[in-house]
Every structure is written in structure tokens, then in C-alpha cells.
C-alpha positions as CSV (number, residue, x, y, z in Angstrom):
1,X,2.7,-19.3,-16.7
2,X,2.6,-21.0,-19.7
3,X,0.3,-22.3,-22.0
4,X,0.8,-24.0,-25.2
5,X,4.4,-25.1,-26.8
6,X,4.3,-24.9,-30.4
7,X,4.2,-22.5,-33.6
8,X,2.9,-19.1,-32.4
9,X,1.9,-17.8,-36.1
10,X,-2.0,-18.5,-35.5
11,X,-2.2,-17.3,-32.2
12,X,-5.0,-14.5,-31.6
13,X,-4.7,-14.9,-27.7
14,X,-0.9,-14.7,-27.1
15,X,-0.7,-17.9,-25.4
16,X,1.4,-20.1,-27.6
17,X,5.8,-20.0,-27.4
18,X,7.5,-21.9,-29.4
19,X,10.0,-24.8,-28.5
20,X,13.0,-23.1,-29.8
21,X,11.9,-19.9,-27.6
22,X,11.1,-21.9,-24.6
23,X,14.3,-23.9,-24.7
24,X,16.0,-20.1,-24.6
25,X,13.7,-19.1,-22.0
26,X,14.9,-22.2,-20.0
27,X,18.2,-21.5,-20.3
28,X,17.9,-17.8,-19.6
29,X,16.6,-19.4,-15.8
30,X,19.7,-21.2,-15.6
31,X,22.1,-18.4,-16.0
32,X,20.0,-16.6,-13.8
33,X,20.3,-18.9,-11.3
34,X,17.0,-20.2,-11.3
35,X,15.6,-23.9,-11.4
36,X,11.9,-24.8,-12.6
37,X,10.0,-26.4,-10.4
38,X,6.0,-27.7,-9.8
39,X,4.2,-25.0,-7.5
40,X,3.4,-27.8,-5.1
41,X,7.4,-28.6,-4.9
42,X,7.9,-24.9,-4.6
43,X,6.1,-24.3,-1.8
44,X,7.0,-27.0,0.4
45,X,10.5,-25.6,-0.3
46,X,10.0,-22.5,1.0
47,X,8.0,-23.5,4.0
48,X,11.4,-25.8,5.0
49,X,13.5,-22.4,4.0
50,X,15.1,-23.9,1.3
51,X,13.3,-22.0,-1.5
52,X,16.4,-19.9,-2.9
53,X,16.8,-20.6,-6.5
54,X,13.4,-22.2,-7.0
55,X,10.8,-20.9,-9.6
56,X,7.3,-22.2,-10.1
57,X,6.5,-23.3,-13.7
58,X,3.2,-24.2,-14.7
59,X,1.2,-25.2,-18.2
60,X,-2.4,-24.3,-18.1
61,X,-5.1,-26.0,-20.4
62,X,-3.3,-29.4,-20.5
63,X,-2.5,-28.9,-24.2
64,X,-1.5,-32.4,-26.1
65,X,1.5,-30.8,-27.2
66,X,3.5,-30.3,-23.9
67,X,4.5,-34.0,-24.2
68,X,5.4,-33.3,-27.5
69,X,7.8,-30.2,-27.1
70,X,7.6,-28.7,-23.6
71,X,8.6,-32.4,-21.6
72,X,11.7,-32.8,-23.4
73,X,13.2,-29.7,-23.2
74,X,12.0,-29.4,-19.4
75,X,14.1,-32.4,-18.8
76,X,17.1,-31.1,-20.4
77,X,17.4,-28.4,-18.6
78,X,16.7,-30.3,-14.9
79,X,13.4,-28.6,-14.7
80,X,10.0,-29.9,-13.6
81,X,6.8,-27.8,-13.6
82,X,3.2,-28.2,-13.2
83,X,0.5,-29.4,-15.8
84,X,-3.3,-27.8,-15.0
85,X,-5.5,-30.3,-17.4
86,X,-9.0,-30.3,-17.8
87,X,-10.0,-33.6,-16.8
88,X,-13.5,-33.3,-18.3
89,X,-12.0,-32.4,-21.8
90,X,-9.0,-34.9,-21.9
91,X,-8.9,-36.0,-25.6
92,X,-10.7,-33.0,-26.5
93,X,-10.0,-29.7,-28.3
94,X,-9.7,-25.6,-26.9
95,X,-13.4,-25.1,-27.6
96,X,-13.2,-22.4,-25.3
97,X,-11.1,-20.3,-27.6
98,X,-13.9,-18.5,-29.7
99,X,-11.0,-17.6,-32.2
100,X,-9.3,-20.7,-32.2
101,X,-7.4,-22.4,-33.4
102,X,-8.2,-26.0,-32.6
103,X,-5.7,-27.6,-30.7
104,X,-5.9,-31.1,-28.7
105,X,-5.7,-31.8,-25.3
106,X,-3.5,-34.1,-23.8
107,X,-5.4,-37.7,-23.4
108,X,-5.5,-40.0,-20.2
109,X,-2.3,-41.5,-21.2
110,X,-0.6,-38.2,-21.9
111,X,-1.8,-37.1,-18.5
112,X,-0.2,-40.4,-17.1
113,X,3.2,-39.7,-19.4
114,X,3.8,-36.3,-17.9
115,X,3.1,-38.1,-14.3
116,X,5.4,-40.6,-14.7
117,X,8.2,-38.2,-16.0
118,X,8.0,-36.4,-12.6
119,X,5.3,-33.5,-13.4
120,X,2.9,-32.1,-11.4
121,X,-0.7,-32.4,-12.4
122,X,-3.3,-30.2,-11.2
123,X,-6.9,-29.6,-12.1
124,X,-7.8,-26.7,-14.2
125,X,-11.4,-27.6,-13.5
126,X,-13.4,-29.9,-15.6
127,X,-14.6,-27.8,-18.9
128,X,-12.8,-24.7,-18.3
129,X,-15.4,-22.4,-17.2
130,X,-15.3,-18.9,-15.3
131,X,-16.5,-20.6,-12.1
132,X,-17.4,-17.4,-10.6
133,X,-20.5,-17.5,-12.9
134,X,-21.4,-21.3,-12.0
135,X,-24.3,-22.8,-9.8
136,X,-23.0,-24.0,-6.6
137,X,-23.8,-27.6,-7.9
138,X,-21.5,-26.9,-11.1
139,X,-18.6,-25.5,-8.5
140,X,-18.8,-28.6,-6.8
141,X,-18.5,-30.8,-9.7
142,X,-15.6,-28.5,-11.5
143,X,-13.6,-28.6,-8.3
144,X,-14.2,-31.3,-6.3
145,X,-15.1,-33.4,-8.7
146,X,-12.2,-33.0,-11.4
147,X,-10.2,-33.9,-8.3
148,X,-11.6,-37.2,-8.0
149,X,-11.6,-37.9,-11.8
150,X,-7.7,-36.9,-11.5
151,X,-6.7,-38.8,-9.0
152,X,-8.5,-42.2,-10.5
153,X,-6.2,-41.4,-13.9
154,X,-2.7,-41.0,-11.7
155,X,-3.9,-42.6,-8.9
156,X,-2.7,-39.3,-6.6
157,X,-5.4,-36.3,-6.0
158,X,-3.8,-33.4,-7.4
159,X,-2.3,-30.9,-4.4
160,X,-3.5,-28.0,-7.2
161,X,-6.2,-25.8,-8.6
162,X,-5.8,-23.4,-11.2
163,X,-9.1,-21.0,-11.7
164,X,-9.9,-21.0,-15.5
165,X,-9.5,-17.2,-17.0
166,X,-8.2,-16.5,-13.5
167,X,-11.3,-15.2,-12.3
168,X,-11.8,-15.7,-8.7
169,X,-14.1,-14.3,-6.1
170,X,-14.2,-15.7,-2.8
171,X,-16.9,-18.2,-3.2
172,X,-14.5,-19.8,-5.9
173,X,-11.8,-19.7,-3.5
174,X,-13.6,-21.1,-0.6
175,X,-14.3,-23.8,-2.8
176,X,-11.4,-24.9,-4.4
177,X,-9.9,-24.9,-0.2
178,X,-13.2,-27.0,1.0
179,X,-12.3,-29.9,-1.9
180,X,-8.8,-30.6,-0.3
181,X,-6.6,-28.5,-2.4
182,X,-3.1,-27.5,-0.8
183,X,-3.0,-24.3,-2.9
184,X,-4.7,-22.6,-6.0
185,X,-3.3,-20.3,-8.6
186,X,-5.1,-17.5,-10.2
187,X,-3.2,-14.4,-12.3
188,X,-3.6,-10.7,-10.4
189,X,-5.4,-12.0,-7.1
190,X,-5.8,-9.1,-5.6
191,X,-7.1,-8.8,-2.1
192,X,-7.9,-12.5,-2.0
193,X,-4.2,-13.0,-2.6
194,X,-3.0,-15.9,-0.8
195,X,-2.2,-19.6,-0.8
196,X,-5.2,-20.4,-2.5
197,X,-5.0,-17.6,-4.6
198,X,-1.5,-17.7,-6.0
199,X,0.2,-14.7,-8.6
200,X,1.2,-15.7,-11.4
201,X,3.1,-13.9,-14.6
202,X,2.1,-14.9,-18.2
203,X,5.2,-15.7,-20.1
204,X,4.7,-15.4,-24.0
205,X,6.7,-15.9,-27.3
206,X,7.9,-12.6,-27.0
207,X,9.8,-12.4,-23.9
208,X,13.5,-12.9,-24.0
209,X,16.1,-11.8,-21.6
210,X,15.4,-8.6,-20.7
211,X,11.6,-8.4,-20.7
212,X,12.0,-11.8,-18.7
213,X,13.7,-10.1,-16.2
214,X,11.9,-6.9,-15.9
215,X,9.2,-9.2,-15.8
216,X,10.6,-11.5,-12.7
217,X,11.1,-7.7,-11.0
218,X,7.4,-6.5,-11.1
219,X,6.1,-9.6,-10.2
220,X,8.4,-9.6,-6.8
221,X,7.6,-5.8,-6.7
222,X,3.3,-6.6,-6.5
223,X,4.1,-9.6,-4.1
224,X,5.7,-7.1,-1.7
225,X,3.2,-4.4,-2.4
226,X,0.6,-7.1,-1.5
227,X,2.3,-7.8,1.7
228,X,3.4,-11.6,0.3
229,X,6.6,-13.0,0.1
230,X,5.9,-15.3,-3.1
């Protein structure tokens, strides 16, 4: 789980990875025999028994720096990824981060460019709200409405949804499923873990060889304890 790929100097939330560090991380994945792919591709491969050697890569929030910095590096290393965007804030900024700094988000053209380069486009809702606090009509707009907006931009309805802040409950998971998404990404879904509440591991600028290996091992252990094989 990545977010912004840019200068991490001013990064109060720890969500920014420098392009040079992402380059190293992708090289380390390759040395471990792993290839990064979008989550939809990963799930299809595993369903067909050919998921060995694949790891899902996601970029949350749809930062504009994805096309500037992340996309060239992914292509260099033969990887793809899922980019979870906010169709209600395209061309805007990350106003939900109270401490800043303000970073531009992808425009419609940026989303199309990422899709044309082979990236999977998923929904992160409309406005980056905590959906567990949304009224029923707001929840429908954040899930079903955002899916239709992205269909209009890319010509393809997104398969995947990513819960803002990683916060979920049974109602939000059911809403994502009812909206037609094939899967949903959380962070630590606990007892709600499943196809519409997939666990992910946050990757930071500080993660290098040993830390990456430890995070991968811990993620696999958590999945085994939860009774899954993801």
C-alpha cells in the first residue's frame, strides 16, 4: 500500500516515498522473484492457480505525482499497480489531511493516462470520507456513484474499491459488494476479512531490504492466523 511518490521531507503522515526509494523497493521485489501487479490481476491469477511470484501493488488517493514519478518506475521494472482515485476531487488537493502539505491530485486526463499505461483504476470513494459515518444515501454515492463516474472517465467500470482511512464495518462492506465491485481493499479488516475487505501492508520511505522482508513475513503470518491464504 503506497500513497504519494515525491519528496518525503515534509510528510507528517508518513505516506510519501521518494522516487529513488520506490526504485530500490521495486528492484528488491524483483530480486525476491516477485512482480508487482494490480489487485484485480492478482486475484484473477490466484483463482486460476498461477499467482505464485505476484504481489499486489496499490497507490491510494490518486496523487498527481503517480504519473510523474511512480508510473515510469513501474514500467521500468515491468510492474503494474492499482491506483485508487477520488472522482469527486479530480484535479483538486488532499484537503482531508489537516496537517498538510497540500499535494495535487490526478486530473481526468491523468487517470486516463494511467489506465492507458496498463494500470488498474479503482475507486477510493468520492471525497475521502470515513464511510462508517456516512448516511445511507451518502454511502451509495461514495460507492455506486463513484463507480459510475469512473466508468465515464475510463470507459470501464472499476473492479476494486478502497476504503478511505481503512475504516470499515459490515454496512460499508455490504455497500461495496452491492455496488458491483469485485473486491475491496482495507488495511487491517479483522473479522470482516474477505474478498471485499482485503488486508494490505503500508510501505513507507523507511522500508528497505530487511524491513520489506519483515513486513512481507508479518503480512503472511496475519493472513494465516485469519484463516486466509492471501
